[in-house]
N, C-alpha and C positions, 0 to 999 in steps of 0.2 A: 286614824286619818292620814298619818304619814305613810303607813304601810300601803294604804290605798293609792296614794300618789305614786309611790315607787312601782306598784303593780301596774298602774296605768302607763307609766313610762316604759316598763318592760314590754307590755303588750304592744304599744305603739312601735317600739324598736323592732320587735319580732315581725310585725306586719310589714314594716318598711324593708326589713332584711329579705323577707319572702318575696315581696314585690320586686326588689332589686335582682334577686336570683332569677325570678321569672322573666324579667326583662332581658337580662343577659342570656338566659337560656333560649328565649324565643329568637333573639338576634343571632346567636351562634348556630342554632339548629337550622337556620336558613342557609348556612354556608356548606360547601362541600366538606366532607369529613377530614380530608387531608389539610385543608386550610384551618378548619376548626382546631385541628391537632396542634398547630403552631401557636395559636392564641392560648390554648389551654396549657401548653408547655411553658409559656411565659408566666401564667398564673401559678402553675405548680412550682416553677423556679422561685417566684416571690415567696410562696408559702414555705418551701424548703429552706430558703435563705433566712427568713425570719425565725424559723424553728431552730436552726443552727445557732443563730445569735442568742436566742433566749436560753438555750441549753448551756452554751459556754458561759454566759453571764451568771446563770443560776449556780453552776458548779464553782466558779471563781468566787462568787459572793459567799457561799457556804464555807469554802476553804479559808477565805479572808476572816470571816467571823470566828472560825474554830482554831485556826493556826497562825493567823497573821501576827499574833503577839508572841510567838515562840522565839526565845533568844538564847536559852541555855539547854544543856542536855537534860536537865531535870524536867523540862517541859514535855519531853517525849513520853512521859508516863501517860499522858492523855491518849496516846496512840493505842493503849490497851482497851480504851472504851469507845472512842469515836467510831471506828469502822463497824462494830457490832450494832451500835445504835442506828446508824444509817441503814444497815442491812435489815434491821427489824422494822424500821419505818417503811422501807420499800416492800418488805414481805407483807406487812399488814395492809398496806395500800392495795397491793395486787390481790391479796386473798379475799378481802372483805369489800372492796369497792369495785375493782375491775373484774375480778372473778374470771380471769383468763390468764393463760401462760404467755408472757410477753418477753421472755428471755431469748437470747441468741437470735437477735433481729435479722441478721443476714440470712441465716438458715431458714427462718420463718418466711422471708421474702421469696426465697427459692421454692419453698413448698407451696406458697400461694400461687406462683406462676405455674407449677407443674400439676398441682392437685386441686386447686380451688379457683380456677379460671381467672387468676390474677386479682381476685377479690380479697381485700383486707378490711377488717372491721373498723368502723368509724372511730372507736375509742383509741385506736393506735395512732391517730393523728396527734395525740397529746399525752397519752398514758406513759409511753416510754420515756418522754422528756421528764415527767414528774418523778418517776421511779428512779431513773438513772441519775438525776441531779442530786438526790439525797444519798444515793448509794456512793457515788464518786465524791460528792462534796464532803461527806463524812469520812472519806478515806478508803472506800472500797477499791481494791487493786485491779480495776478493769478500765476499759476504754469507753468513751462516749460515742464512738463512731457507729457501732452496730445499732444502738438505740436510735440515733438520728437517721440512719439509713432506713430503719423500719418506719420511722415517722414520715420521712420524705416519701417512701414508697406508698404508705397509707394515704398520704395527701393526694398523690397521683391517682391511686386506685379509686378513691372515693369521688374525686372530681370526674373521672371517667364514667363511673357509675351514674353520677348525677345527670350526665348528658347522654347516657345510653349508648356509649361507644361499644364497638365490637371487641371481642377478646383480644384480637391482635393490637388494636389501638389502645385498649386498656392496659395491655402489657407494656406498650411503649411509654405511656404516661406514668405507669408505675416505675419504669426505668428512669424516666425523667426526674421523678421525685427522689429516687435513690442517688442519681448522679448529682442533682442539685444539692442534696444533703452533704455529700462528700466535698463538693466544690465549696459550699458555704462554710463548713466547719474548718476547712484547711485553706480557704482562698486559693483553690487549685482546680480551675475548670477542666484542664486536660486530664488530670487524674480522675475527676468525677466521671468523665465520659469513658475512659479506659476501664475504670472499676466496674461500671455497669456492663460494658460490652464483654469484658473478660470473665466476669464472675456471675453476673445476673442474667443477661440476655443471650440466648443461643443463636439469635438471628440478627445479622448485620445487613442493613440496607439503607438507602438514602432516606427512606421513610422514617427510620429510627434515628439516623445520625442528625438530621436537621433539628428535630425537637430536642434532642439531647444537648445540642449546642446552645439552643435558645435557653433551655432551663439552667444549664451550668453557668453561662455568662450572666444571666439574671441573678442567680443565687450568689455568685461571687461578687457582683456589684453591690448587692444588699450587705454582704459581709464587709466589704471595703468601707461602705458608708458608716456602718455602726461599730466596726472593730478596728478601723484604721487600715493603712496601706502596708504596714510592716509585715514581713514574712513571719509565720508562726514560730519559727525557730531561728532566732538571731545567732550568728556564728562568726567565727574567725577562721574561715577556711584558708588553706594555703594552696598555691599553684600546683597543678598536677605535674608529676614527673613520670615520664614514660618508663623509667627504670624500675618503678614500684609496681608495675603490672603483675609480676609473679606473686607479690605479697597480697594483692587484691584477689588473685585466684585462690591463694591459700585461705584468705578470709571467707571467700564464697563457699569453698568446700566445708570449712568449719561451720558456717551458717547453715549449710544443708543438713549437717548432723545435729546441730542444735535445734533446727526445725523439726526433725524427727522426734527428738526428746519432747519438744514443746507440744506437738500434736498428740502423740501417744499418751503422754502423761496427763494432759488436760482432759482428754476423753475418758481415760481410766479413772482419774481422781473424781471427776464429776459423777460418774456412774457409781463409784464406791460411796461417795458422800450421800448421794440421793437414795442409796439403799437403806439409809436410816429412815424408817417409815414415819415416825413422829416428826412433823415439820418444826416444832419448837425445839425439840432435842437436836435436830439437824442444824437449826440456826445457832443454838448454844455452842455446839462443837465447832462449827465454822467460825463463829464470832471470837471464841477464845483462841483458836488456832491462828486466825488472821491477826488478832490484836498482838499476840506474842511475836509473830513474824515482823510486823511493822515496828514494834517497839525495838527489836534487835536490829532491824534493817529499815530505818525511816525512808530511804528512797522508794520503798514499796508503797508508800502512802499515795492513794489516788492514781491518776494516770501516770505520774512520774515524768511529765514533760518538762518540769522545772529542772529535774536532774539531767535530762538530755541536753537542755540548753547549757547547763554548766559544762558538760562533757564536750559539747560543740564549741565551747569557748576556752577549752583547755584548763578548766577550773574544777577538777573533780573534788578537791578538798572542800569546796563550798557546799557540796551536797552532804558533807559529813559533819558540819559544824555543830549541829544539835544532837549528834549521835552520842549515846551514853558510853560507847566504846571508843571514843575518838582518841584517847591516849595511846591506843594500840597502833595508830597510824604513823608514828614516828619512824617506824621501819618502812622503807619505800616498797618493800615487797607486800606489805600488808594491804596496801590500797588495791592492787589488782586482785588479791586473794579475797578481800571483802566484797568487791564488785562481782567476783565470780559467784560468791554466795548470793548476792542480790539477784543475779541472772538466774541462778538455779531455783531460788525460792519464789521468784516472781510467778512462775507457772503454778505453784501450789497456792500462793496468795490469790491469784486470779480464780482458781478453781473453788477455793473456799468461799469467795465472794459470790460467784454465780450460783453455786449449788446451795449456799446457805440462805438464799432469799434475796440477794441483791440483784440488780438489773444492770448489765453492762456487757461489753463485747471483748473480743480478743484482738481487735484491730490495733488499739492503742498499746496493749502489752506486747504485741508483735514488734512494733517500732521500738519500744523501750528495750526489750531483750536484745534486739538486733544491735542497737546503739551501744549497749553495755558490752555485748560480745565483741564488737569492733574495738572498743576501748581496752578491754582486758587483753585481747590478742596483741594489739600494737604496743601496749605498755610493757607486756612481758618481753616482746621482741626487742624493745628499746633497752630494757634493763639487762637483757642478755647481750646487748650490743651486736645484734645480728648484722647491722649495716654500719658503715663508717659514719654516715650522717643519720641522725635520728629520724625515724619515720613520722610523718605528720599525724598526730593522734586524732585531731578533729576530723580530718579527711576519712580516717578509718571508721570513726563513729558514724559518720554520714553513710558510708558504703555499707556498714553493717546493718543499718536500718533498712536499706533497700534489699540487701541480701536475704535477711530473715523474712521480710514481707514477701519477696518473690517466691520463697520456698514454702512457707506456711500456707499462703493463700493460692499458691501456684498461679500467680499473676505477675510475671516479670515486667511487662510493659507498664502496668499500674505502678509497680514499685519504683521503677526508674523515674517516671515522670512525676510521681507524687513527691518523692524525696527531693528532686530537683526544684519543684515548685515551692515546697514549704520551707526550703532553706535558701532559695536563690542560688543553688549549687550547680547551675548548668555548666560551669567551668569544669566540673568533675563528672561530666556525662560519661566519659569513657570508663573511669573506675566504677561508676554505678552500673553500667552495662556489663562489664566483666564480672563484677561481684554477683550481680543478680543472676546472670546466666549460669555461673558456676554453682551457686546455691540451688537454683531451680533444678539443674541437671542432677546434682547430687541427691536432692530430696526425691525427685521423680524416679530415680533408680530403685528406691526402696518403697515408695508410696505413690499410688496412682491418683489419690484424691487429696483435696485441700481439707483444712480443718472445718470448713463450712459444708463440704459435700460428702465427707466420709460417712456420716450416719445415714443421710438420705440416699446415698448410692447403695448402701447395704439394704435399704428398704425398697429399692427399685423405683424411687421417685425423682431421680436426678435427670434433668434435661441436659442434653449435650448438643454440640454443634453438628452432630450426625442427624440430619432431618428425619430419616426413617425411625431412628431410635427415639427422637424427640416426639414424633407423632404417636408412637406406641405408648410412650410415657403419659401423654396427655389423655389418651383414650381410657375410659373407665368401663369396666365390664358391666357394672350395675346399670349403666345407661343404655346398654345394647341388648338387654334381655327382651326376647319375644315371648309373649305368653298367650298366643292364640292357638296353642296346641291343646286339644281336648283330652283330659286325663281319664283313665279308667281305674277302677279299684282292683286289687289283686284277687279278690274272691268273686269277681263278676264272671259272667259266662261269655261264650263266644257270641251268643245272641245280643248281649248288651254291647259288645264291641261293634257288631254290625250296625246297631242303631247309632253308635257314636260316629262310625265311618260315614254314615249317610249325611251327617250334618257338618262334618269336618272338612276343611279345605287343605289339610295337611296329610302327609302319609306316614307320620310318626306319632305314636300315641304313648305318652308317659304313663307308667303304672304307679299310681299314688294312692296310699291308704287314706282313710278318713281323717287321720291325724296329720296329714300333709307329708308323711315320710315317703321318700322316693325309693321304689323297689326295682325298677327296670324300665325297659322300653319294648314296644311292639312295632315292627315295621309292616307296612301294608303288604309288601311283597311276600312276607313270611306267611300271611294268612289268606292270600288271594285264592289259593287252590281249594281251601276248605270253607270259605265264607259263604258259598252258595249251597252247601249241604245243610238244609234246615234240621235234619234229624240229629245233627251234631251240636246245635246251638246250646242245648242245656247239658250236654255231656262234657264238653271241653271247657276248662276253666282258664281264666287269664293267666293264672300262676304257671300253667303248663306252656303257655305260648310266649311269655315274656323272656327277654334276654337282658344280660347285663349291658349297660351302656359302655361303649368303647373307652370312655374316659369321663371324668366329672370336672366341671368348672365351678369355682366358688365366686360368689358375687363381689368379693373384695379382692379377687386375684388380679395380679398385674397382667397387662395385655401381652407382654412378651412371653410370659408363661403360658397364657391361653393359646397363643399362636404356635408354640412348640407342641402343645397337645394336639392341635389340629394336624400339624405336620407329621407327628409320630403315628397317629391313628388313621389318617387319610379320611376322616369323617368330614361331613359338610355341616352337621349340626351336633352340638353337645349340650347335655342338660346342665342347668345352673342350679346349684344348691346353696343354702346358707350354712352357717357354721354348725348347725344341728342336723344337717342332711335333710332339711325340708326342701321340697321342690319349689322353685321359683319360676322356671320357664326354660327356654333354650336360647343359646347364642349361635348364630350362623356365620359362616365365612362371608356370605354375601353382605350381611349387615355390617360386619367389620370392615370389609373393603369399601363399602359406601361411606361409612363414618371416617375411614382413613383418608379418602379423597377429599372429603369436606374439611377435615382438620388440616390436611396438607396445604390447602388453599389459605388457611389462616396463618400458617407459620412460614409459608414460602416467601421468597424475595419478590419485591415488586417488579 
């Protein structure tokens, strides 16, 4: 009886919800799409803001339950167990409930824009929050930003799908969700916009700027209401001194090289760990390795933002109070040496977490490693008494956060304004700019791609600010196949070919065997002289007339590769094959040019 009552309430709620969606949908669909876009951007901003608040609270609640009672170094033995448990819970959740790969959220968003028409699955509006909250809450050494960006982008994408928006406007709403997510989790609206424009969206126009502004301001407001107005990183920054600029340049160069280590080691380690085929063995290896690292270096636990706050307030010893090795820190040189180890092993801890089944991102670890790098460098310089007056350690921690982020993500504007917003450090805008530019230039000298784009650039799936390249990336060979070419079999006769010519509207005839295997082509011009000699109809076989195609195209081949083949051969049509060399049809220059013009209209500025 009770179950029936609950079922009745559920059904009534579902009906009410559907009617509400229908009412809103009918109202909005009567508006011009650009006006609808602003209203939907507000809704997306609300969703992203609430998602950020939920994720932050879930992580903090888990950590409070698990570690809020830690007071002595002996308590740190729990670090051997907690991270592995969180990774296992996330792994089982993803494997048996979600049944989809939800790691590396920012990269997934980039791929959705370039290869999936900006469509993201509906479960991503909540699954990344659930998986990353247990991963990070139990101590996984990753950040919450990538999962929340994926969540926000999924909210934007699915709302756009619900209202049937075009690819262009769906992409803008996806960007609104991502921008709102960053703005909400950091209470940094400007950084949310710049993150989306620098990293996610390749097209910047007023059509995209206005919705982004609406979404980020809305999300930030939600975050202020539920999380308070304090900046995420409270600090004791000191006034900027113009004489310290050379040292900020040195810090920026150092951050550039640390970023190279960060990016290359992360990608290499994740590939190496994922080469362990058995997922449970992979989890066990990662869990044991991560547990030992966090036991020896407790600052590696979780996001590490508490440690950054200590460093930004000149209290590094507070981050070491529950460390089993704390007796070693009586020597002043041991503190920077220890944090150098923290900086080094953070990259490995992050890789073990992500590759071992956890769900998290590299955004948070980038800020953490940058802040620690700034602290280590300035503490060493102060111990060596490089300057007559000690350099301000908290300022260098702040600048290091911006420097590493600018280099690893190759997004200097995002780094500058994010760090200024999350710390209230606008007074240090010049050091942030100097450090970020130095780090970005150093890293860019040796590496052309960010940690988010490295793999997808190698796959040819990266959208860029080059409109021509962006359009080619968006075009899919499989969508451009023409299959109104009439095939002939290789053992057929000239007479059979004449019968085919009579009903065909094309002047190219693919030679395909009964099993679908492609053998070659016959051009009408090559048989024009003999096709009227009936006495040759049964004497001449197709295998004698066919030629090799000038080049082959595969149905999953990147469009820039296809265009190079057209250019190299001078052909107007090329056969398309699958991976087993079975014939699928032809792709033509005219079809590509037509699709190119249509796609260019989608990505061009207003």
